[in-house]
C-alpha positions in Angstrom: 113.7 128.5 129.3 114.5 130.8 126.4 115.3 127.8 124.1 111.9 126.3 124.9 110.1 129.5 124.0 112.1 129.7 120.8 111.1 126.2 119.7 107.5 127.0 120.5 107.6 130.1 118.4 109.0 128.1 115.5 106.2 125.6 115.8 103.6 128.4 115.6 105.4 129.8 112.5 105.4 126.5 110.8 101.8 126.0 111.6 100.8 129.4 110.2 102.9 128.7 107.0 101.1 125.4 106.5 97.7 127.1 107.0 98.6 129.7 104.4 99.7 127.0 102.0 96.4 125.1 102.5 94.5 128.4 101.9 96.4 129.0 98.6 95.7 125.5 97.4 92.0 125.9 98.3 91.9 129.2 96.4 93.6 127.7 93.4 91.1 124.8 93.4 88.2 127.3 93.7 89.3 129.2 90.6 89.6 126.0 88.6 86.1 124.8 89.7 84.7 128.2 88.8 86.2 127.9 85.3 84.9 124.4 84.9 81.4 125.3 86.3 81.5 122.4 88.8 79.4 122.6 91.9 80.9 122.1 95.4 81.2 118.5 96.4 79.0 118.9 99.4 76.2 120.2 97.2 76.7 117.3 94.8 76.4 114.7 97.6 73.3 116.5 99.0 71.7 116.4 95.6 72.4 112.7 95.2 71.0 111.9 98.6 67.8 113.8 97.7 67.6 111.8 94.5 67.8 108.5 96.4 65.2 109.7 98.9 62.7 110.2 96.0 62.7 106.5 95.1 59.4 105.1 96.4 59.2 101.5 95.1 61.4 98.5 94.5 62.0 97.8 90.8 64.0 94.9 89.2 64.4 94.6 85.5 66.4 92.7 83.0 69.2 94.8 81.5 72.3 94.8 79.4 75.7 94.0 81.1 77.2 96.7 83.3 79.1 99.5 81.7 83.0 99.7 82.0 84.1 100.3 85.6 86.6 99.7 88.3 86.8 100.0 92.1 83.4 98.3 92.4 82.4 95.3 94.5 81.5 91.9 93.2 80.3 89.1 95.6 78.6 85.8 95.3 75.1 85.3 96.6 75.4 83.2 99.8 72.6 80.7 98.8 72.1 81.0 95.0 74.2 80.7 91.8 74.2 84.4 91.4 76.7 87.2 91.5 76.0 90.7 92.9 77.8 93.9 91.8 77.5 97.4 93.3 79.0 100.8 92.5 82.3 101.7 90.9 83.6 104.5 88.6 84.6 105.3 85.1 87.1 107.9 84.1 87.2 109.0 80.4 90.0 111.5 80.5 87.7 114.5 80.8 85.0 113.3 83.2 84.5 110.9 86.1 81.2 109.0 86.5 80.5 107.3 89.8 77.8 104.6 90.1 75.4 103.2 92.7 73.6 100.7 90.5 73.0 97.2 92.0 73.3 94.3 89.5 72.4 90.6 89.8 73.9 88.1 87.4 72.2 84.7 87.1 75.0 82.2 86.3 72.8 79.5 84.8 70.8 81.8 82.5 73.5 84.4 81.9 70.9 87.2 82.6 71.7 90.6 84.2 69.1 92.3 86.3 69.3 95.8 87.8 67.5 96.5 91.1 66.5 99.9 92.5 65.4 100.2 96.1 64.2 103.2 98.1 66.6 105.2 100.3 69.8 103.4 99.3 73.4 104.5 99.3 74.6 107.3 97.0 77.1 106.5 94.2 80.6 105.5 95.3 83.8 103.6 94.5 86.6 102.1 96.5 84.1 100.9 99.1 83.9 97.3 100.5 81.0 94.9 100.5 80.6 91.3 101.8 77.8 88.8 101.7 76.6 86.7 104.7 74.0 84.0 104.9 72.1 85.4 107.9 68.4 86.1 107.7 68.0 84.8 104.1 71.2 86.5 102.9 72.6 90.0 103.6 75.0 92.4 102.0 77.1 94.6 104.3 78.9 97.7 102.9 81.1 100.3 104.4 82.7 103.6 103.2 84.1 104.5 99.8 84.5 107.8 98.0 82.7 110.0 95.5 84.9 111.9 93.0 83.6 115.0 91.3 83.5 114.9 87.5 86.8 116.8 87.3 88.4 114.7 90.0 89.3 118.0 91.8 87.0 117.2 94.7 86.5 114.0 96.8 84.0 113.0 99.4 84.8 110.1 101.6 82.1 108.1 103.3 82.0 106.5 106.8 78.5 105.0 106.5 77.6 101.4 107.1 74.8 99.8 105.1 72.9 96.5 105.1 70.9 95.1 102.2 68.5 92.3 102.8 68.5 89.9 99.9 65.1 88.6 101.1 63.2 91.9 101.4 65.3 93.7 98.7 65.7 96.7 100.9 68.6 98.9 102.1 69.0 100.0 105.7 71.6 102.5 107.0 73.1 101.2 110.2 73.7 103.9 112.8 76.1 103.0 115.6 78.7 105.2 117.4 82.5 104.8 117.5 82.9 103.5 113.9 85.8 104.2 111.6 86.5 107.6 110.2 85.6 108.5 106.6 87.9 106.6 104.1 88.2 104.7 100.9 90.7 102.0 99.7 90.2 100.2 103.0 89.6 96.4 103.3 86.8 94.5 105.0 86.2 90.8 105.7 83.8 88.8 107.8 84.6 86.1 110.3 82.7 84.6 113.2 79.7 87.0 112.8 82.0 90.1 112.9 83.1 92.6 110.2 86.8 93.4 110.3 87.8 96.7 108.7 91.5 97.7 108.2 93.4 100.6 106.6 92.4 102.8 103.8 93.1 106.5 103.1 91.5 109.9 103.1 92.4 112.5 100.4 90.9 115.9 99.8 93.2 116.8 96.9 95.2 119.1 99.2 96.4 116.6 101.8 96.1 112.9 102.4 96.3 110.4 105.3 96.8 106.6 105.2 95.4 104.4 108.0 96.4 101.2 109.8 93.7 101.1 112.4 91.4 98.1 112.9 87.7 98.3 113.5 85.3 95.4 114.3 81.5 95.5 114.0 79.4 92.8 115.6 76.7 91.3 113.3 74.9 90.1 116.5 74.7 93.3 118.6 75.0 95.8 115.7 77.7 97.7 117.6 81.2 98.8 116.9 83.4 97.0 119.4 86.1 98.6 121.5 89.1 96.7 120.2 92.4 96.4 122.2 95.6 95.6 120.3 98.3 93.9 122.3 102.0 93.8 121.5 104.2 96.1 119.6 103.7 94.7 116.1 101.4 96.8 113.8 101.1 96.8 110.0 102.3 100.1 108.5 99.5 102.3 107.1 98.2 101.4 103.7 95.4 101.1 101.2 94.6 98.8 98.4 95.9 95.7 100.2 94.5 92.2 100.4 92.6 91.0 103.5 91.2 87.5 104.0 89.8 85.4 106.9 91.1 81.8 107.4 88.8 79.0 108.4 90.1 79.2 112.0 89.3 82.9 112.3 92.8 84.2 111.7 92.8 87.4 109.5 95.6 88.0 107.0 96.7 91.3 105.5 99.3 91.6 102.8 100.6 94.0 100.2 99.1 97.4 99.5 100.2 101.0 98.8 100.9 104.2 100.7 102.8 107.4 100.2 105.7 108.6 102.4 107.4 112.0 102.6 110.9 112.0 101.2 111.8 115.7 101.7 110.0 119.0 101.8 107.0 119.0 99.5 108.1 115.8 97.9 106.7 112.3 98.6 106.9 108.9 96.9 104.7 105.9 96.7 105.6 102.7 98.5 104.3 99.3 97.4 104.2 97.0 100.4 105.2 93.3 100.2 104.8 92.4 103.9 102.2 90.1 105.5 100.6 90.2 108.9 98.1 87.9 110.8 95.5 89.1 113.3 94.5 86.7 116.0 92.7 87.0 119.3 95.0 87.5 122.2 95.1 84.1 124.1 96.3 85.9 127.3 93.2 88.2 127.4 91.1 85.7 129.5 87.4 86.1 128.9 87.8 89.4 126.9 87.2 88.5 123.3 87.9 92.0 122.0 91.6 91.8 122.5 93.7 91.0 119.4 97.3 91.0 118.4 99.2 91.3 115.1 102.1 89.1 114.1 104.4 89.3 111.1 104.1 86.4 108.7 106.7 85.1 106.3 104.7 82.8 103.9 106.3 79.9 102.0 106.0 78.9 98.4 106.1 81.3 95.4 107.3 84.8 96.1 104.8 87.3 94.6 106.1 90.5 93.0 105.4 93.7 94.9 102.0 95.1 93.8 99.0 96.9 95.0 95.3 97.2 93.9 95.2 93.5 93.6 91.7 91.9 93.5 91.2 89.0 95.8 88.5 86.6 97.0 88.3 83.6 99.3 87.0 80.2 98.2 85.4 77.4 100.1 88.6 75.4 99.8 90.4 77.7 102.2 92.4 79.5 99.6 92.5 83.2 98.8 92.8 83.9 95.1 94.5 87.1 93.8 94.6 88.6 90.3 96.5 91.5 88.7 97.6 94.6 90.4 100.1 97.3 89.7 103.7 98.2 90.7 104.9 101.8 90.2 108.1 102.2 88.3 110.0 105.2 87.0 108.4 107.5 89.4 109.5 111.2 89.5 108.1 114.3 91.0 105.5 114.7 88.2 104.7 111.3 86.7 104.3 107.7 87.7 104.5 104.8 85.3 102.8 101.6 86.4 103.4 98.0 85.4 100.3 95.8 85.5 100.1 92.1 86.3 98.0 89.3 85.0 99.1 86.5 87.4 96.5 84.4 89.3 97.9 83.5 92.7 96.5 81.3 95.4 97.3 81.7 99.1 96.6 78.7 101.3 95.2 80.3 104.5 96.0 77.3 106.6 99.5 76.3 105.3 100.4 80.0 104.7 102.0 79.3 101.3 101.7 81.0 97.9 101.2 79.2 94.6 101.2 80.6 91.1 98.3 79.1 89.2 99.4 77.8 85.8 96.5 78.4 83.5 95.7 75.9 80.8 95.7 77.3 77.2 95.4 75.6 73.8 98.8 74.2 73.0 100.5 71.5 70.9 100.8 68.0 72.3 104.5 68.6 73.2 103.6 71.8 75.0 100.7 70.1 76.9 103.1 67.6 78.4 105.0 70.5 80.1 101.9 72.2 81.5 100.7 71.7 85.0 97.6 72.8 86.7 99.3 74.1 89.9 102.9 75.0 90.2 104.4 75.4 93.7 107.8 77.1 94.0 110.7 75.5 95.8 111.7 77.6 98.8 115.2 78.8 99.4 117.5 79.2 102.3 116.5 80.7 105.6 117.9 84.1 104.7 115.4 86.5 103.1 115.5 87.7 99.5 115.8 91.5 99.3 114.0 93.5 96.6 114.4 97.3 96.0 111.1 98.7 94.7 112.1 102.3 93.7 115.7 102.9 94.4 114.9 104.5 97.8 112.8 102.1 99.7 114.0 98.5 100.2 111.6 95.7 101.1 112.4 92.2 102.2 110.4 89.2 101.0 111.0 85.9 102.9 109.4 82.7 103.9 110.1 79.5 105.9 112.4 77.0 104.3 114.0 73.7 104.9 115.9 73.5 101.6 119.7 73.9 101.5 119.7 74.9 97.8 119.6 78.5 96.7 116.2 79.9 95.8 115.7 79.7 92.0 112.5 80.9 90.4 111.5 79.3 87.1 108.2 81.1 87.1 107.8 83.8 84.4 107.9 87.4 85.5 104.7 89.1 86.6 105.1 91.4 83.7 106.0 88.8 81.0 104.8 88.4 77.4 101.1 89.2 76.6 98.8 86.3 77.0 96.1 85.2 74.5 92.9 87.2 74.1 90.8 84.5 75.7 92.3 85.2 79.1 92.1 88.4 81.2 94.7 91.0 80.2 96.8 92.8 82.8 94.8 95.2 85.0 94.2 96.5 88.5 91.0 96.7 90.6 88.7 94.4 88.7 85.8 92.6 90.5 86.7 89.0 91.6 84.6 86.4 93.4 84.1 82.6 93.7 80.8 80.8 93.4 80.4 77.0 93.5 84.1 76.3 92.7 84.2 78.8 89.8 86.1 82.1 89.9 84.6 85.2 88.1 86.4 88.3 87.0 84.8 91.5 85.7 86.3 94.9 84.5 89.2 96.8 86.0 91.7 99.4 84.7 94.8 99.4 82.6 96.9 102.5 82.1 98.5 102.9 78.7 100.7 105.9 78.4 98.5 108.9 79.3 95.3 106.9 78.7 93.3 104.9 81.2 91.4 101.9 79.7 88.5 100.8 81.8 87.1 97.4 80.9 83.7 95.7 81.0 84.9 92.2 80.0 83.8 89.2 82.0 85.5 85.8 82.5 85.0 82.6 84.5 87.6 80.1 85.6 86.9 76.5 86.8 89.3 76.2 89.8 89.8 72.5 89.1 90.5 72.7 85.4 92.1 76.1 85.5 90.8 77.1 82.1 89.5 80.6 81.5 86.1 81.0 79.7 85.1 84.3 78.1 81.6 85.4 79.0 81.9 89.0 77.7 84.9 89.7 75.4 87.3 92.5 75.9 86.1 95.6 74.0 88.6 98.4 73.9 86.0 100.6 72.2 83.5 100.3 75.1 84.2 103.9 75.9 86.0 106.7 74.2 89.1 108.4 75.7 88.8 112.2 75.8 91.4 114.9 76.2 90.8 116.9 79.4 90.7 120.7 79.6 91.9 120.5 83.2 95.6 120.9 82.3 95.0 124.3 80.6 92.9 125.4 83.5 95.6 124.3 85.9 98.2 126.4 84.0 96.1 129.5 84.1 95.4 129.1 87.8 99.1 128.5 88.4 100.0 131.8 86.7 97.4 133.5 88.9 98.9 131.9 92.0 102.4 133.0 91.0 101.2 136.6 90.7 99.7 136.4 94.1 102.9 135.0 95.5 105.0 137.8 94.0 102.8 140.4 95.6 102.8 138.8 99.0 105.5 139.6 101.6 103.9 138.5 104.9 105.1 134.9 104.9 106.6 133.7 108.2 110.2 132.6 108.2 112.1 130.8 110.9 
């Protein structure tokens, strides 16, 4: 009995210590915000909502191409040769700008148009949006985040929106039992249902990654009560890929999360696993019961990466581009390696292929080029890859070959490609319309700088040749040195003084 009470007391002490730590972090942040003259994030969001509420009429005007951005959504119109872009963000080193502009790109004319509609969603990034053909075409959007200019404050959304492509009006859908506020989640549509998985919530003092599944019915406009059967669950993550197969199966692979290594130290984990979500055949008439199964895809073995952009084409393949893998991570800094591979995942055969892009070459070189290279698979035993020296991940796939697995595909981080193809990046916009893939924007980190693009490309999925629509302009925005670091140092010194004067911390 005494031991039980002692453990209980320790728990209370640890809880009180954590609360005091949170209070100190909050006090430090408050001092920094006061120095920067930045308003509270709740007041910023309220002001933005008020601004949207003052819009009275629908306007649509021709405009210049969108400014540099990342973490936006790009989808194809379900009925027209048109692309639709919403939101995103730009970080210049000293300031973050978050957008809620809605753009339409006419593929035939090459014209961009910006539409403003009353009572629409506030600016956000890291949200998700899909297009469906119902009722003349609709856009469905969930969640996302708004970062303050200093990136010291974050607001995560849990709102669900519908935009009618016919009436050009937004509608906020209110239904109970939906997902909690988050960003970095993934959403896809299948059989008149929205499927939302994963994501994270971060208030700059603590964070949480999710692996929950939520389903919204596009018929009843209700969040369904989902039951997951079996013991298999994908680990929590954000920035993964999620795609619906023609038969209704939902695939999730890759992504990123952070895990605690020791006290006050954590480390990023880049996931390489894949899972499939299917309806539970043993559930009888209940169609809200699902189960996860682990998948070991065949074909080419993608390198570990997160923040990969992906899209599904009518040919039953999911196309993925770019992404980042953290390397040389320590307690202070993280260096990322960025990819420029274009991959195709066959959602029926469950196999990967690396798309070999056609470029201008000599006749001898052209003889060696192929449009689509499929990797030979190796023996049944898996291939093991260590991502950061601490975590070990296993990448494997079905195989019937008795020869060892040998990859003759260039590394994800190989030599730079010509300027007429997209450069390495993460979180660009990617979608397919009428057999052509389109890519816009994204981010590349270069030393301490973050380059945000507004270049634009198209790729015929049959010829596999990139076409430049808007060339890469590295001077599209200037990088500015931030005053945040000096403010951080000043606040740290103040915090140290507070710590030295304090003697009431609980100890176990």
